[in-house]
C-alpha positions, 0 to 999 in steps of 0.5 A: 552425734545426731542421726537422720533415719530415712526409709526406702524400698530401693536405692538408686546410685549415681557413680562418679562423685558418689561411689567413685572419685573420678575427678582427676580423669574428668578434669584432665579430659575436660581441661584438654577439651576446654582449651581446644574450644578456647574456653576457660577450663575452670568455668567448664569444670563447674558444669561438667559433673552429672551430665552426659558429655554431649549435654555439657557441650550443648550448655557450653556451646549452645550455638553448635550443631548437636551432631558435633557434640555427639561426635566429640562425646564419643571421643571423650568417652573413649578417652575417659574409659582408657584413663583410670589413673587416680580413680578410687572409691569414695570413702566408705563405698566398699563397705556400703556396697557390701551392706546393700548387696542383697537389697534392691539397688541400681546404678544410674549413671551418665557414663556408658556401659564401658566407662561405668565398668572401667571405673567401677573395676578401677575402684574395686567396687562390684557392678550392680546387676541392675543399672541404667547407663547412657545407652539406655536413656534418651535424655541426660540428667537433669532429666529424670528418665534414668532414675525412673527407669531404674525404679521401674527395673527394680519394680518400685514406685518413685516415692519408695526410692532414695537417690544417692547423688553428688551433682546439681544435675543429678540431684535435680534429676532425682527430685524431678523423678519424685524421689528423695535424695541423699547428697554425697560430697562437697558439690551436693552440700549447697543443693539442699538434698534431703540429707547430706554426707561428706562420704559414705562412711556416714551411712549405716544400712539396716535391712528391716524385717518388713523388707524396707531399707533404713539408712542411718545417716550420721551428721558430719 
């Protein structure tokens, strides 16, 4: 089995689809929303991943006032936070989080703090001390703001960070931030990340003597 080795000083981790499988909840909530708007749920679900809810609504209903999107996003967040049925860790996530626990890393998610905490708890994963949630950014992915803030909080340059992402919006955000990207899961496969894994079981983390992080990525 061939392997790719990437070296970084810090890791920036998306949550949904990367550490936590929350697809069941996302699909339930957005399916209901789509039907209320008279939209095709299948088409809606193709664009929801990776973005904050208001940004998804703006893409799908471009002529609607943003104030309405913000208001409905608050309702959506409350629904998603209350619904953790079927939320489970991505394969390999518990071991991966244990392996990086003492290494520089941050969560960078389009979820707000309450939703992030609810899903990480439901998946029995530790919440990183360093994190950038929806409340802390002015622009949703694919804007790079969240990843740049995560790097700054950890004290590293963008070029020294590796992003873990599953979605088109998230991978675009990582690239726009000037970072390398490990794509996780089926959505990422066609998006040409620097490396791709089906799940986190394909990654072995090595803490090097010089303080760097080596990611040994097995081919799927």
